[in-house]
Backbone bond lengths (Angstrom), bond angles and torsions (degrees), N, CA, C in turn:
res aa  C-N    CA-C-N  psi(-1)  N-CA   C-N-CA  omega(-1)  CA-C   N-CA-C  phi
1 X - - - 1.436 - - 1.426 109.74 -
2 X 1.397 122.27 98.52 1.496 124.58 179.23 1.488 113.35 -88.59
3 X 1.197 119.26 -29.61 1.457 122.18 -179.74 1.470 116.65 -74.57
4 X 1.353 117.52 135.27 1.409 119.08 177.25 1.559 116.12 -59.33
5 X 1.225 118.48 149.67 1.503 121.12 -173.35 1.449 118.20 -131.15
6 X 1.291 117.67 145.92 1.384 127.93 166.50 1.580 108.31 -94.05
7 X 1.341 115.22 131.80 1.467 113.70 -171.36 1.508 109.80 -132.26
8 X 1.408 115.71 145.66 1.484 124.33 173.22 1.510 107.67 -122.02
9 X 1.182 123.04 130.78 1.467 127.75 -174.07 1.559 113.17 -119.09
10 X 1.285 116.93 128.79 1.479 117.50 175.36 1.461 111.79 178.34
11 X 1.319 118.75 173.94 1.482 126.32 174.71 1.546 108.92 -72.12
12 X 1.341 117.79 -40.88 1.373 126.09 179.36 1.491 114.50 55.80
13 X 1.356 117.46 38.33 1.500 121.85 -176.32 1.489 106.17 -75.57
14 X 1.330 116.13 116.94 1.480 123.34 176.13 1.567 106.19 104.95
15 X 1.346 121.46 -24.73 1.482 126.40 -174.74 1.503 105.01 47.21
16 X 1.280 121.45 56.28 1.496 128.88 -175.30 1.565 107.41 -79.58
17 X 1.371 111.05 -179.33 1.411 119.12 -177.99 1.530 117.19 -57.22
18 X 1.333 115.76 -31.17 1.409 120.64 178.16 1.550 110.14 -72.21
19 X 1.291 116.84 -38.37 1.436 124.67 172.06 1.482 116.13 -61.08
20 X 1.296 113.78 -45.85 1.472 127.44 176.69 1.535 108.01 -56.43
21 X 1.338 115.27 -46.37 1.533 118.71 178.30 1.491 111.87 -58.36
22 X 1.317 115.58 -41.72 1.424 120.64 -177.39 1.579 111.25 -68.13
23 X 1.302 110.69 -47.86 1.592 124.12 178.64 1.543 107.87 -51.96
24 X 1.398 112.22 -58.47 1.413 118.51 177.90 1.439 121.64 -55.49
25 X 1.432 116.52 -31.96 1.381 124.87 176.24 1.625 108.96 -72.23
26 X 1.331 115.56 -39.01 1.387 120.79 -178.33 1.537 106.31 -67.22
27 X 1.283 126.15 -43.33 1.398 130.55 171.84 1.521 112.58 -55.31
28 X 1.324 116.44 -43.67 1.434 120.98 -176.96 1.626 106.38 -67.81
29 X 1.366 117.49 -48.27 1.563 120.86 -176.65 1.601 97.56 -59.29
30 X 1.179 121.32 -49.73 1.580 120.59 -171.26 1.492 108.32 -58.30
31 X 1.220 118.05 -48.19 1.576 120.14 -179.01 1.500 109.24 -60.12
32 X 1.330 116.64 -48.26 1.513 118.56 -173.72 1.433 114.90 -72.02
33 X 1.386 118.92 -16.22 1.450 120.21 -175.02 1.520 111.23 -124.44
34 X 1.353 118.42 17.60 1.395 126.14 -177.97 1.616 111.84 46.60
35 X 1.322 115.19 48.42 1.432 121.76 178.40 1.540 111.73 -107.87
36 X 1.323 110.95 164.51 1.549 113.93 178.26 1.581 105.93 -89.80
37 X 1.358 115.13 127.32 1.520 117.35 177.10 1.542 110.33 -84.84
38 X 1.322 109.81 123.94 1.544 121.79 -178.97 1.423 115.31 -120.27
39 X 1.334 121.98 122.08 1.372 121.28 170.91 1.525 111.89 -107.68
40 X 1.476 116.42 117.22 1.316 119.50 -178.95 1.580 111.07 -99.76
41 X 1.356 114.37 111.51 1.454 116.54 -171.51 1.518 110.74 -114.86
42 X 1.282 118.24 135.13 1.540 124.81 175.04 1.417 103.34 -75.52
43 X 1.366 115.33 136.91 1.495 120.32 179.45 1.416 117.38 -50.24
44 X 1.384 115.28 -41.10 1.466 121.93 178.23 1.479 107.80 -161.31
45 X 1.342 118.26 159.19 1.463 120.91 -176.22 1.607 112.41 -53.14
46 X 1.342 113.25 136.23 1.446 112.67 -177.14 1.524 112.90 -74.80
47 X 1.352 115.92 -27.62 1.468 121.79 173.52 1.555 108.72 -83.80
48 X 1.247 118.00 149.85 1.449 123.69 179.66 1.554 107.10 -68.75
49 X 1.349 115.59 131.94 1.398 124.49 174.62 1.477 114.12 -122.66
50 X 1.371 119.91 170.63 1.457 120.07 179.92 1.559 112.42 -75.20
51 X 1.241 121.24 -12.08 1.360 124.63 178.91 1.569 112.31 165.23
52 X 1.329 119.49 162.22 1.357 123.45 176.78 1.575 114.33 -87.37
53 X 1.337 114.54 138.60 1.482 116.87 171.09 1.427 113.29 -76.55
54 X 1.391 113.96 -31.75 1.418 120.50 175.87 1.592 107.73 -142.84
55 X 1.301 115.59 133.84 1.467 123.45 175.33 1.566 101.94 -69.32
56 X 1.332 113.51 164.15 1.448 118.04 -178.68 1.573 108.98 -56.64
57 X 1.315 119.16 -46.66 1.469 125.32 -179.05 1.546 107.58 -59.40
58 X 1.459 119.26 -49.56 1.447 116.39 178.59 1.542 114.39 -63.42
59 X 1.301 118.52 -32.68 1.414 128.01 177.18 1.558 108.00 -53.24
60 X 1.384 108.11 -64.20 1.452 116.81 -175.20 1.526 112.81 -56.68
61 X 1.393 116.73 -37.37 1.374 122.33 178.15 1.699 108.12 -54.03
62 X 1.357 106.15 -53.19 1.412 112.62 -175.01 1.570 113.41 -60.03
63 X 1.231 113.87 -43.40 1.513 118.63 -179.10 1.518 113.74 -67.15
64 X 1.327 112.88 -32.96 1.498 117.32 173.46 1.460 114.11 -55.63
65 X 1.391 119.46 -30.68 1.444 121.25 -171.95 1.600 110.80 -69.51
66 X 1.362 112.32 -16.63 1.521 116.84 -179.18 1.518 109.84 -78.41
67 X 1.325 117.43 -19.92 1.439 123.24 -176.80 1.460 116.43 76.08
68 X 1.297 121.05 38.67 1.436 127.30 179.46 1.498 101.83 -75.26
69 X 1.422 111.90 157.96 1.451 120.61 -177.89 1.492 115.89 -73.77
70 X 1.320 116.75 -30.59 1.430 120.03 -177.67 1.458 109.78 -158.93
71 X 1.266 116.90 139.72 1.560 121.56 170.40 1.519 103.13 -122.30
72 X 1.397 109.15 130.90 1.471 122.34 -172.48 1.591 102.60 -115.86
73 X 1.362 115.20 111.73 1.441 121.05 178.77 1.505 112.65 -86.80
74 X 1.187 122.13 120.20 1.502 126.15 172.52 1.556 108.49 -95.75
75 X 1.429 112.64 106.12 1.422 116.98 174.08 1.430 116.71 -64.87
76 X 1.412 119.20 149.78 1.372 121.12 -175.33 1.590 111.63 -68.50
77 X 1.338 117.57 -14.82 1.485 121.83 175.03 1.497 110.25 -91.39
78 X 1.359 119.79 1.26 1.458 121.99 -176.59 1.612 113.61 -73.53
79 X 1.245 115.97 135.79 1.522 117.83 -178.31 1.508 110.45 -66.92
80 X 1.301 119.00 -14.30 1.463 125.21 173.87 1.432 109.47 -51.49
81 X 1.245 119.67 -42.32 1.536 124.03 -173.86 1.413 112.39 -71.34
82 X 1.359 117.94 -18.85 1.438 121.74 172.51 1.590 118.25 -87.81
83 X 1.333 111.98 -1.11 1.438 116.01 -177.21 1.534 111.18 -68.95
84 X 1.328 115.47 147.57 1.535 118.17 170.14 1.560 102.96 -73.60
85 X 1.433 110.79 166.34 1.521 114.26 179.57 1.538 121.52 -54.19
86 X 1.447 110.74 -37.13 1.422 119.53 -178.67 1.594 106.05 -69.46
87 X 1.242 121.41 -55.48 1.496 125.36 174.92 1.492 113.50 -49.54
88 X 1.243 118.08 -51.29 1.495 127.68 175.49 1.535 110.25 -52.89
89 X 1.402 116.46 -49.11 1.416 114.56 -176.43 1.644 111.62 -73.52
90 X 1.335 107.98 -45.36 1.578 114.14 -171.96 1.510 109.50 -68.33
91 X 1.476 113.65 -53.67 1.391 116.91 -174.59 1.541 119.56 -73.94
92 X 1.425 113.05 -44.64 1.391 120.31 -172.50 1.638 106.65 -89.56
93 X 1.339 118.34 -57.20 1.448 114.04 -170.05 1.640 109.26 -79.41
94 X 1.246 123.51 -36.50 1.411 121.57 178.56 1.514 111.70 -76.08
95 X 1.380 113.93 -61.00 1.450 115.36 -170.57 1.510 117.11 -74.91
96 X 1.305 114.35 -32.07 1.613 122.09 -176.12 1.520 106.41 -88.14
97 X 1.269 115.26 -53.90 1.471 117.24 -166.95 1.504 108.68 -99.00
98 X 1.348 125.22 -11.16 1.410 126.82 174.90 1.548 112.92 61.41
99 X 1.263 116.76 48.28 1.367 124.98 -176.43 1.456 116.82 -58.35
100 X 1.334 120.76 134.50 1.389 121.25 172.18 1.547 116.14 -118.84
101 X 1.396 112.81 -29.59 1.410 128.10 166.90 1.428 117.12 -139.99
102 X 1.319 117.69 157.24 1.588 120.43 -179.36 1.497 102.29 -132.23
103 X 1.306 114.04 142.41 1.517 121.92 173.95 1.482 104.03 -116.92
104 X 1.369 121.05 127.96 1.469 126.27 178.10 1.544 113.64 -146.73
105 X 1.197 116.95 167.91 1.460 123.44 166.65 1.470 113.54 -82.19
106 X 1.395 111.95 162.19 1.433 111.36 -176.41 1.602 114.95 -75.98
107 X 1.341 116.20 -2.83 1.494 119.91 172.51 1.495 115.09 -98.95
108 X 1.302 115.49 8.06 1.488 122.42 -171.08 1.490 113.78 -64.56
109 X 1.258 118.06 142.09 1.493 125.45 172.28 1.484 109.72 -156.09
110 X 1.347 115.78 150.40 1.408 120.14 -177.64 1.525 110.82 -150.36
111 X 1.319 115.25 170.96 1.501 123.35 178.32 1.560 105.19 85.40
112 X 1.338 112.88 168.80 1.305 119.35 -177.75 1.554 119.75 -43.26
113 X 1.357 120.63 125.82 1.412 120.92 -177.77 1.569 112.38 62.27
114 X 1.299 116.53 14.05 1.494 119.11 -177.96 1.438 113.85 57.27
115 X 1.409 118.91 40.83 1.350 124.06 -179.13 1.526 111.46 -75.59
116 X 1.371 118.43 -21.79 1.446 118.56 179.03 1.422 110.94 -91.15
117 X 1.380 117.87 81.30 1.420 124.84 179.70 1.524 112.81 -83.16
118 X 1.303 116.52 -175.58 1.547 117.80 -175.83 1.439 110.86 -62.79
119 X 1.309 120.91 -48.51 1.394 120.49 174.62 1.570 120.68 -48.48
120 X 1.275 107.39 -47.78 1.540 116.03 174.44 1.476 110.11 -63.85
121 X 1.299 113.52 -41.46 1.463 117.45 -179.91 1.479 112.97 -62.75
122 X 1.267 121.88 -37.87 1.428 126.89 -173.65 1.579 104.33 -65.62
123 X 1.292 116.71 -43.72 1.505 122.14 -177.73 1.490 111.13 -66.40
124 X 1.399 117.43 -43.19 1.381 125.93 -168.56 1.660 106.69 -74.60
125 X 1.314 116.10 -34.78 1.519 121.76 179.77 1.480 105.13 -73.92
126 X 1.245 123.30 -33.56 1.457 122.66 -176.57 1.506 109.78 -75.75
127 X 1.352 117.95 -30.84 1.498 124.84 177.98 1.480 106.88 -72.18
128 X 1.357 123.11 -27.82 1.371 123.11 -171.65 1.719 113.13 -108.15
129 X 1.319 106.31 7.17 1.516 113.37 -178.53 1.547 110.92 58.51
130 X 1.358 115.04 46.43 1.441 124.80 -177.53 1.610 103.29 -114.43
131 X 1.365 119.97 123.93 1.290 116.92 177.07 1.533 115.37 -83.87
132 X 1.263 118.95 141.40 1.528 123.27 179.70 1.504 111.65 -112.52
133 X 1.315 112.35 140.76 1.479 115.03 -179.82 1.650 97.63 -123.69
134 X 1.237 115.56 125.39 1.488 126.59 -173.92 1.491 106.72 -114.19
135 X 1.385 119.15 109.90 1.320 123.03 174.15 1.446 119.92 -103.76
136 X 1.334 117.06 135.93 1.418 121.77 -174.78 1.606 108.27 -75.25
137 X 1.216 114.96 145.56 1.612 116.78 -179.31 1.437 111.80 -62.04
138 X 1.394 114.81 137.48 1.386 119.56 165.94 1.521 115.23 -66.63
139 X 1.264 116.72 146.29 1.567 118.75 178.78 1.358 114.70 -125.28
140 X 1.230 113.05 150.29 1.617 124.44 175.48 1.548 103.06 -130.54
141 X 1.400 107.40 128.87 1.477 115.76 -177.17 1.416 116.26 47.61
142 X 1.499 116.00 40.54 1.362 126.16 175.89 1.562 111.98 71.65
143 X 1.322 115.60 8.48 1.503 116.87 -179.80 1.584 103.19 -119.47
144 X 1.363 112.92 137.69 1.512 118.81 176.65 1.513 114.56 -58.06
145 X 1.289 116.21 129.07 1.439 121.01 176.37 1.631 106.55 -61.09
146 X 1.300 116.37 124.82 1.537 120.02 178.61 1.444 107.59 -149.69
147 X 1.386 110.98 153.45 1.477 120.92 177.29 1.513 113.74 -56.84
148 X 1.431 113.73 -40.46 1.516 122.06 177.00 1.507 112.18 -59.79
149 X 1.371 115.57 -45.38 1.547 121.29 174.97 1.485 109.72 -59.60
150 X 1.302 122.77 -44.43 1.486 121.92 -172.92 1.556 105.55 -73.84
151 X 1.366 117.07 -30.45 1.432 112.99 175.85 1.455 116.27 -57.18
152 X 1.374 116.19 -42.89 1.453 120.01 175.16 1.412 114.55 -62.58
153 X 1.315 120.30 -32.38 1.490 123.57 174.26 1.577 112.22 -66.61
154 X 1.310 114.87 -35.92 1.360 121.50 179.36 1.597 109.18 -64.58
155 X 1.254 105.18 -53.14 1.651 112.54 176.59 1.623 112.69 -47.19
156 X 1.476 114.26 -38.44 1.366 117.46 -177.16 1.548 111.13 -86.88
157 X 1.298 115.80 -6.80 1.468 117.47 -174.44 1.445 117.02 69.38
158 X 1.369 113.39 27.67 1.441 121.37 179.98 1.524 112.67 -80.29
159 X 1.368 111.26 80.15 1.393 121.19 -172.81 1.539 112.10 -62.65
160 X 1.267 119.12 -42.33 1.493 122.61 178.59 1.417 114.51 -54.68
161 X 1.345 116.19 -57.27 1.519 122.56 -177.00 1.595 112.67 -69.96
162 X 1.301 110.54 -30.78 1.527 119.16 177.24 1.658 108.54 -57.18
163 X 1.293 111.17 -50.96 1.400 127.12 179.17 1.524 109.77 -52.91
164 X 1.339 114.40 -53.42 1.562 121.05 -175.73 1.497 108.59 -65.94
165 X 1.305 118.30 -39.30 1.490 118.42 -177.09 1.503 114.92 -72.37
166 X 1.487 110.99 -40.47 1.423 118.32 -178.76 1.501 113.84 -79.54
167 X 1.327 115.83 -24.77 1.531 123.24 -174.78 1.420 111.99 77.40
168 X 1.360 118.52 18.89 1.443 124.06 174.91 1.564 107.42 -170.20
169 X 1.341 114.35 171.46 1.344 115.61 -177.27 1.633 110.25 -80.27
170 X 1.331 112.09 150.95 1.445 115.44 -177.34 1.488 109.59 -72.21
171 X 1.274 120.90 140.93 1.452 125.42 -178.83 1.508 112.86 -147.56
172 X 1.423 113.04 170.26 1.495 115.82 179.49 1.536 105.41 -154.39
173 X 1.309 112.14 160.88 1.537 121.52 176.72 1.381 110.10 -111.09
174 X 1.362 117.49 151.76 1.505 118.13 177.63 1.578 107.33 -158.91
175 X 1.225 117.83 176.96 1.459 124.20 175.95 1.522 110.00 -120.93
176 X 1.258 118.88 119.76 1.435 121.48 -173.53 1.609 111.22 -65.10
177 X 1.313 112.34 144.75 1.494 118.71 -177.82 1.486 111.94 -140.07
178 X 1.280 120.77 155.90 1.506 121.75 -177.91 1.434 109.32 -85.15
179 X 1.332 117.39 127.53 1.526 114.40 178.96 1.419 106.80 -121.42
180 X 1.385 120.57 -145.01 1.480 124.36 -171.05 1.426 113.34 -76.91
181 X 1.327 118.69 -4.06 1.473 115.82 -176.17 1.550 124.13 66.88
182 X 1.437 108.94 23.99 1.441 117.67 -173.64 1.521 111.46 -63.01
183 X 1.297 116.96 -39.97 1.471 128.45 -174.06 1.626 105.28 -64.56
184 X 1.231 114.02 -42.60 1.514 116.35 -172.83 1.513 108.76 -73.82
185 X 1.374 114.77 -32.84 1.456 116.72 173.32 1.437 116.25 -69.55
186 X 1.322 118.65 -25.44 1.385 121.41 177.17 1.601 112.72 -82.84
187 X 1.304 114.15 -11.99 1.507 123.55 -179.10 1.518 112.11 97.57
188 X 1.275 112.62 15.87 1.512 117.71 177.33 1.540 109.42 -133.68
189 X 1.271 119.33 73.39 1.435 121.97 178.78 1.487 112.97 -50.46
190 X 1.358 117.59 143.08 1.481 120.05 -175.38 1.617 106.80 -130.32
191 X 1.330 110.56 158.02 1.494 118.31 163.07 1.470 106.88 -99.16
192 X 1.317 112.75 121.88 1.567 116.72 177.54 1.541 108.24 -99.45
193 X 1.302 112.37 134.68 1.452 120.86 -175.42 1.497 112.82 -111.28
194 X 1.438 114.70 140.10 1.452 119.23 172.43 1.514 102.98 -102.43
195 X 1.379 115.39 119.15 1.466 125.29 -175.25 1.538 111.48 -110.65
196 X 1.287 118.39 142.58 1.390 123.33 170.26 1.480 112.64 -39.47
197 X 1.352 114.34 124.34 1.497 118.72 -176.68 1.548 114.50 -59.24
198 X 1.310 115.82 -24.68 1.458 120.58 179.25 1.459 113.50 -75.98
199 X 1.366 120.61 -18.35 1.409 121.93 -177.12 1.493 116.43 -76.10
200 X 1.416 112.58 130.58 1.459 116.28 -175.88 1.565 111.18 -78.74
201 X 1.300 120.18 119.56 1.434 122.84 -175.73 1.549 107.61 -118.54
202 X 1.408 115.34 129.00 1.432 125.34 -177.38 1.532 108.05 -79.98
203 X 1.279 118.32 118.17 1.444 117.42 -177.67 1.492 111.34 -73.87
204 X 1.426 118.13 152.50 1.403 119.30 -179.73 1.546 108.86 136.11
205 X 1.336 114.06 -176.05 1.492 123.91 178.26 1.473 109.80 -106.96
206 X 1.422 119.22 126.44 1.495 119.16 -178.40 1.436 112.15 -132.11
207 X 1.337 112.92 151.01 1.407 125.30 167.95 1.585 101.83 -76.21
208 X 1.389 115.05 130.48 1.411 116.57 -175.78 1.440 115.99 -148.73
209 X 1.388 121.32 -178.78 1.394 127.68 167.76 1.481 107.15 -125.71
210 X 1.349 109.13 143.28 1.519 110.41 179.80 1.620 105.67 -125.30
211 X 1.297 116.53 134.39 1.478 117.43 -176.84 1.537 110.75 -133.36
212 X 1.307 113.40 153.79 1.453 126.15 177.71 1.538 108.01 -158.87
213 X 1.296 116.77 135.27 1.465 124.06 -179.87 1.502 110.47 57.36
214 X 1.276 117.81 34.06 1.564 120.82 179.55 1.427 109.30 68.83
215 X 1.335 124.40 17.31 1.403 126.92 176.43 1.563 105.37 -110.63
216 X 1.305 119.28 130.98 1.509 124.13 -176.24 1.446 114.53 -122.64
217 X 1.310 115.51 139.04 1.490 123.50 178.93 1.466 110.18 -123.79
218 X 1.247 116.54 160.36 1.492 123.93 172.74 1.557 101.66 -88.65
219 X 1.436 105.23 146.29 1.599 111.27 177.18 1.470 109.19 -160.71
220 X 1.342 110.11 177.72 1.507 120.27 177.05 1.586 101.08 -128.10
221 X 1.365 110.02 134.19 1.526 112.93 -173.54 1.497 110.54 -128.61
222 X 1.380 113.74 132.18 1.481 115.05 173.52 1.551 105.36 -107.03
223 X 1.307 105.63 135.94 1.545 116.85 174.13 1.472 110.07 -118.65
224 X 1.392 117.52 110.39 1.381 116.91 -178.32 1.574 111.19 176.81
225 X 1.339 114.78 -156.68 1.456 119.01 -174.26 1.448 113.81 -124.54
226 X 1.379 113.06 21.43 1.489 123.14 170.57 1.566 114.65 41.77
227 X 1.386 111.76 66.03 1.403 121.49 -171.51 1.646 112.77 -68.66
228 X 1.270 115.63 -24.29 1.426 118.39 178.88 1.576 111.62 -62.68
229 X 1.321 113.66 -26.72 1.519 118.94 -175.68 1.583 105.19 -104.48
230 X 1.436 117.74 14.84 1.482 114.33 -176.84 1.480 116.79 49.49
231 X 1.435 118.11 36.39 1.534 118.20 178.22 1.626 106.71 -107.19
232 X 1.259 113.82 28.56 1.501 117.61 179.68 1.566 110.97 -59.15
233 X 1.320 109.07 134.45 1.522 114.81 -176.51 1.628 104.93 162.01
234 X 1.188 119.58 -102.96 1.461 131.32 179.31 1.486 110.83 -68.72
235 X 1.249 118.83 131.36 1.595 120.46 169.74 1.440 105.21 -81.20
236 X 1.381 108.42 129.69 1.453 118.85 -176.81 1.552 105.24 -130.69
237 X 1.398 117.05 124.47 1.478 118.72 170.77 1.490 110.36 -84.16
238 X 1.265 118.92 136.80 1.350 126.19 176.08 1.540 114.28 -135.62
239 X 1.353 119.63 126.04 1.427 123.12 -173.11 1.414 115.43 -110.67
240 X 1.227 123.51 132.19 1.439 127.38 173.70 1.557 105.70 -100.59
241 X 1.400 115.73 115.01 1.389 121.27 -170.45 1.539 112.28 -93.39
242 X 1.349 123.14 124.21 1.446 127.34 165.96 1.397 117.59 -60.56
243 X 1.383 119.69 135.58 1.416 120.67 167.20 1.483 110.68 61.33
244 X 1.222 124.11 37.88 1.406 129.24 177.22 1.520 113.05 -121.25
245 X 1.320 123.16 128.95 1.428 125.43 174.89 1.538 107.15 -126.64
246 X 1.373 112.98 145.48 1.421 116.88 179.22 1.519 114.29 112.61
247 X 1.291 115.37 -160.64 1.473 116.32 -174.97 1.663 103.94 -116.91
248 X 1.239 115.01 134.96 1.389 122.89 -176.04 1.581 102.10 -82.01
249 X 1.362 116.81 127.84 1.386 123.20 -178.18 1.558 111.51 -64.60
250 X 1.279 115.61 149.72 1.408 121.51 176.39 1.624 110.29 -83.03
251 X 1.257 116.37 56.99 1.511 122.05 177.23 1.504 109.91 -121.41
252 X 1.363 116.07 168.20 1.368 122.72 172.49 1.533 118.10 -37.48
253 X 1.228 118.63 116.99 1.551 118.09 -177.58 1.549 108.68 -121.81
254 X 1.337 116.98 141.49 1.436 116.81 -179.23 1.615 106.18 -122.32
255 X 1.243 109.03 137.31 1.457 117.91 177.99 1.531 111.16 -118.64
256 X 1.353 115.11 130.12 1.516 121.16 -179.42 1.511 108.78 -115.05
257 X 1.280 115.30 128.12 1.376 124.06 -173.72 1.636 108.77 -90.78
258 X 1.331 112.80 124.59 1.518 114.00 -173.90 1.577 111.15 -107.46
259 X 1.407 113.81 -38.11 1.453 111.47 179.10 1.490 107.08 -163.72
260 X 1.331 117.37 147.76 1.410 119.67 -175.27 1.522 113.04 -91.19
261 X 1.304 118.62 134.21 1.460 124.11 -178.72 1.543 110.48 -87.14
262 X 1.335 109.65 -55.25 1.467 119.49 -171.49 1.476 112.08 -160.40
263 X 1.326 117.87 168.46 1.395 121.49 166.89 1.449 114.70 -84.62
264 X 1.336 123.40 164.04 1.414 124.08 -176.78 1.412 107.21 -81.19
265 X 1.331 120.93 144.99 1.483 121.30 -176.62 1.568 107.53 -147.48
266 X 1.312 117.22 158.84 1.419 121.97 173.03 1.450 111.95 -90.69
267 X 1.382 116.29 125.97 1.499 123.13 -175.69 1.514 105.69 -97.59
268 X 1.398 118.50 147.53 1.433 126.23 179.96 1.450 109.98 -67.96
269 X 1.376 120.60 -25.63 1.436 117.32 -175.16 1.492 107.32 -149.47
270 X 1.331 119.69 160.40 1.518 126.30 175.32 1.566 109.23 -58.48
271 X 1.332 115.78 -40.14 1.398 120.44 -177.44 1.495 112.06 -65.01
272 X 1.376 114.23 -40.88 1.454 116.20 176.22 1.467 115.12 -64.54
273 X 1.382 116.21 -30.31 1.464 121.21 176.01 1.623 108.43 -68.49
274 X 1.364 113.03 -48.24 1.365 112.64 -175.62 1.558 112.42 -63.42
275 X 1.329 114.96 -32.04 1.504 116.45 176.76 1.509 110.60 -67.73
276 X 1.371 117.76 -38.67 1.510 118.90 176.52 1.559 109.24 -67.14
277 X 1.256 121.50 -43.37 1.536 119.29 175.91 1.455 112.93 -53.26
278 X 1.397 117.65 -44.40 1.418 122.78 -175.79 1.555 105.45 -61.87
279 X 1.254 118.13 -38.52 1.500 122.97 178.57 1.573 110.90 -65.03
280 X 1.365 114.45 -45.52 1.426 119.87 -176.71 1.551 108.26 -63.63
281 X 1.369 114.48 -39.65 1.523 119.87 -179.96 1.550 107.66 -59.51
282 X 1.307 116.96 -45.59 1.442 129.68 -171.37 1.663 103.10 -58.46
283 X 1.348 109.43 -47.74 1.411 117.80 -175.27 1.543 109.43 -64.70
284 X 1.281 117.35 -43.94 1.457 123.83 177.40 1.529 114.00 -63.01
285 X 1.402 116.58 -47.46 1.421 115.89 177.59 1.508 113.54 -60.58
286 X 1.350 115.28 -40.55 1.571 122.45 179.36 1.542 105.49 -58.64
287 X 1.377 117.32 -45.29 1.454 119.33 -179.48 1.496 111.78 -54.26
288 X 1.449 113.07 -52.66 1.500 113.86 -176.28 1.602 110.93 -69.83
289 X 1.201 117.10 -24.51 1.481 119.54 175.30 1.501 111.07 -67.61
290 X 1.327 115.88 -41.86 1.541 119.95 177.05 1.465 105.48 -62.24
291 X 1.245 121.77 -45.48 1.513 125.25 -174.37 1.559 108.57 -57.20
292 X 1.316 115.42 -45.95 1.410 124.23 -173.89 1.635 102.61 -66.60
293 X 1.274 120.16 -46.96 1.431 123.49 -175.21 1.553 109.52 -65.22
294 X 1.409 117.03 -24.85 1.439 125.15 -175.92 1.501 108.12 -87.05
295 X 1.367 115.27 -12.38 1.380 119.44 177.30 1.551 114.89 93.29
296 X 1.319 116.26 13.76 1.479 123.58 179.77 1.565 109.69 -83.62
């Protein structure tokens, strides 16, 4: 990397509106100063969290949409994460990435035990003739937009507010697998997905979109442990696809959640469950009909 660069560093879990603000600023600085735009992202949060909003693969896919020149992934096993702030700045940012400018949030910190806070960074950048762009955190309902806040919304299945903070609908990828065929026996065949164990999934029944090979269908998706059949344990997403005939390929599949219908519950009988699924399907079909009528 010979060209001087402008850099933004972070975990970027979820690539939410706050992250987008930082990335767009990085691109703007790069364009205005003929610099290379570089996003340095840590593979996953260093501290333990309840789940990931985006897997590393999903995160990189989202960041690529912005058109940055380079994405540098720091694996959790990398010795870079054990660097003290001086070594991190001198060896990694200056020598490896040839930093000329840095874009960061006001709460930014890096290096071992986050010793390289904003005040330290201001002094260090000045000493090395590196320009620093400090951005104030974006807020939603007077609360800073953060990955930890969005994780709480995901756990609640708060689709509306998740979308506002992420800037898009919540989604996840998975690989189809053959299960017990319960949905088919009920008259509502489903595609069951095996999803990365680290991915945070909101339990419940959702109006959704399912896509594969750039082909998209409308669907209804249940995310849960199927308590009516006493199969509680692993959380499994299963989607009933509308207007689809044939066999769903065992390839990477994406589900995008549009609206929550209800929470998962245990029914007293299979018939009661079938009745509820019929109602859920009707709600979903009406939702899509309304969208068509509204011109979406």
